[in-house]
C-alpha angles and dihedrals in degrees: 000000000000126000113266098178131019127186114201126195090319115192116187128173148107138280134047134306090265091053113019116171111202124220095175114033119199097326112184131174139133128222122205129220111274097005129120113229121193120210104200137189144104123282112295095028093113100256097129092039088057091052092048091051091056090049093048089237101125116151115262095261094047126080142168106263095187144332134072139263108204119202123164092342089310131115106224092198091061099049126108120245090257093049090050092048089059091056100039111087092008107055100011119029133181138214108205125212100251117037093191091063094039099052118070107248090204095062133063121245088252091054092051096047088048091058090060093052093043092056099042106031143039094231122147120240092261091048090051091055094047093050088046092055092046095051089049090053087049092061091045099249106161119232093013095180089058094045092059086074100047127092123235094254088060092063129074119247092260093051090047088054091049089051088053091052089048092054088048092050097042096100096035097247122206090225129036116192112202111195107197091320094182098049114133095007123115123253096262095050092045089058089050094052092046091050090048092054092046091053094047093047090051096046100040094035086227126167115240128196105197113200108198150136092205112101089194090062091050092050091049101046117017141080099196136018136210112200116207130196127178095345097314137099103244102172138009133183147109114311088247092053094045092049099040101040115012110185099193118076090224093055088046089054091051090052093048091046092061112099119243131207113255096019094109095136096049123080120237115258113251128203103221120233127008140269110291120253113254092238092054107042116163117255097239127023111000093222094049097101089058098035122111090199097050117144129181096271088056091061093044112037126039108232121233126234101263130196110235098169143336108328088344119123136166135181104209139110092211107041117194 
């Protein structure tokens, strides 16, 4: 499988050239055609900011300071707004965390699907309706013809999420970015959404980037994983490698923090402290203040992301 997207030394933050405060620091990873890549980490680690950087949807006060995002021989960080608009929603689509805030409450589902086709195709009104019904069927929404005329608030959370997936799939994108797609859904609906994404990925041979803090989602849906902490990639490998033999203490802590069936008497592992503020990053390793294996060099020198095998990387002075 060839590479469909490559993020190279991406640095994103706020401020001027004289005083630039980085939120993402030298983030690098590749995504292959047809694979599912998980971007994992707790809240505040930079997962969603990475996704927004790829989509060109950074907040007004945030910008790309340096680095590249290569897609189809184009550097997305160098494209104009108009050029990026032609890619966003057509070649690269995104499912956002909360469908109720992502869908416009004032327009019907049919209106919102139609906007996607109007912008990225030359379909007639009848063809737009036909394709809208077809994509709603693809995401298993019952009575799709009727659902075109309903408003978001008339649907359940699970159905709204399916509509968001339908809008993302409307133009058959090469890459689908799913940002916490099962947040705020009950367990049964979560499983249905994940099964749907797995089925779509397998049938369409689509590349999926899954942004999540849920290790269960990673195990269920993804081939490879990139673990982020405090705006940096700290470990990368296949899902099996990451789960079976994590080399970074933070990754190990995430694995131990996941509840397991049958362990009722054992307390869940807790990583002490919290993710550092971007204005007050540690001098050495960013995880050092929370790490149980910390040594002097960890507090003094920032480690580099080192290759330790085929498609296996880790950023740590004291690899486990």
